[in-house]
C-alpha positions as CSV (number, residue, x, y, z in Angstrom):
1,Q,21.0,32.8,0.8
2,V,19.4,29.3,-0.6
3,Q,15.6,29.6,-1.5
4,L,13.3,26.5,-1.4
5,V,10.1,26.6,-3.4
6,E,7.6,23.8,-2.5
7,S,4.7,22.7,-4.8
8,G,2.6,20.3,-5.2
9,G,0.1,20.2,-2.7
10,G,-3.7,20.5,-2.7
11,L,-6.9,18.7,-1.9
12,V,-7.6,15.1,-2.0
13,Q,-9.9,12.5,-0.5
14,T,-8.5,9.5,2.1
15,G,-6.8,7.0,0.6
16,G,-5.2,9.3,-2.5
17,S,-1.7,10.3,-3.3
18,L,0.0,13.7,-3.9
19,R,3.9,14.2,-4.9
20,L,5.1,17.2,-3.2
21,S,8.3,18.7,-5.2
22,C,11.0,21.3,-3.5
23,V,13.4,23.2,-5.7
24,A,16.5,24.4,-4.1
25,S,18.3,27.3,-5.9
26,G,22.2,27.2,-5.8
27,S,24.9,25.1,-6.8
28,I,25.8,22.9,-3.9
29,F,22.3,21.2,-3.2
30,M,24.0,17.9,-3.4
31,T,25.8,19.0,-0.2
32,Y,22.3,19.9,1.5
33,H,20.9,17.5,4.2
34,M,17.0,17.4,3.2
35,A,14.2,17.1,4.8
36,W,10.3,17.6,4.8
37,Y,8.4,18.7,7.9
38,R,4.7,19.3,8.7
39,Q,2.4,21.8,10.9
40,A,-1.3,21.1,11.5
41,P,-3.2,24.0,13.0
42,G,-2.7,24.2,16.7
43,K,0.2,21.6,16.4
44,K,4.0,22.0,16.5
45,R,6.2,21.7,13.2
46,E,7.3,18.1,13.0
47,L,9.3,16.2,11.2
48,V,8.1,13.8,8.2
49,A,11.1,12.4,6.8
50,D,14.8,13.2,5.1
51,I,17.3,12.6,3.0
52,S,21.1,12.6,3.7
53,T,23.4,13.5,1.1
54,G,23.9,10.3,0.5
55,D,20.6,9.0,0.0
56,I,20.1,7.5,3.3
57,T,16.3,8.0,4.3
58,N,14.9,8.2,7.2
59,Y,11.1,8.1,8.4
60,V,8.7,8.9,10.9
61,D,6.7,6.0,12.4
62,F,2.8,7.6,11.2
63,V,4.4,7.8,7.6
64,K,6.6,4.8,7.2
65,G,5.0,2.3,4.6
66,R,3.4,5.4,2.9
67,F,5.7,8.0,2.2
68,T,8.8,7.9,0.1
69,I,11.2,10.9,0.0
70,S,13.7,11.3,-2.8
71,R,16.2,13.4,-4.3
72,I,17.6,13.8,-7.8
73,N,20.7,16.3,-7.1
74,A,21.2,17.0,-10.9
75,K,18.0,18.9,-10.7
76,N,18.2,20.3,-7.0
77,T,15.0,19.0,-6.4
78,V,13.6,16.6,-3.1
79,Y,10.3,14.7,-3.8
80,L,8.0,13.5,-1.3
81,Q,5.7,11.1,-2.6
82,M,2.5,10.5,-0.3
83,N,0.1,7.5,-0.4
84,S,-2.7,6.3,1.2
85,L,-3.4,9.9,2.8
86,K,-5.2,10.0,6.1
87,P,-7.2,13.0,7.3
88,E,-4.8,13.7,9.9
89,D,-2.0,14.1,7.2
90,T,-4.0,17.4,6.4
91,A,-1.1,20.2,7.2
92,V,1.1,22.7,5.4
93,Y,4.4,20.9,4.2
94,Y,7.6,22.6,4.1
95,C,10.6,21.7,2.7
96,H,14.1,22.1,5.0
97,A,17.5,22.0,4.0
98,R,20.9,21.7,6.2
99,W,24.3,22.5,5.1
100,G,26.2,22.4,8.3
101,A,24.7,24.7,11.3
102,I,23.0,27.0,8.6
103,T,18.9,25.9,8.1
104,Y,17.1,27.1,5.4
105,W,12.9,26.9,5.0
106,G,10.9,27.0,2.1
107,Q,7.2,28.6,2.4
108,G,5.2,25.7,2.7
109,T,2.8,24.1,0.4
110,Q,-1.1,23.4,2.0
111,V,-2.0,19.5,1.8
112,T,-5.8,18.6,2.7
113,V,-7.2,15.2,2.7
114,S,-10.7,15.3,3.1
115,S,-12.6,11.9,4.7
């Protein structure tokens, strides 16, 4: 069983920045495909960005140029640097790990962007 623990959420003004962190338990973090998702009130959970075991990144259009996903395998950690935040970025952000067909979710961290 893998545990994912997110941190770094909070309240920020429009145009501000936050960096989310997700620490994974276990010793094979480098083999996990990692991703960040988010879920706003009343909406479905959606992919924000992901990063492969080979550090190939992928972003959805609405965060391109503003968010950066990265990972440090030695720290079992994946990050989401969020810049130029907008009120529509307000959501609970979830860390996701995939190892083959097995997936894990973190408990989520709230990000609120005030206008």
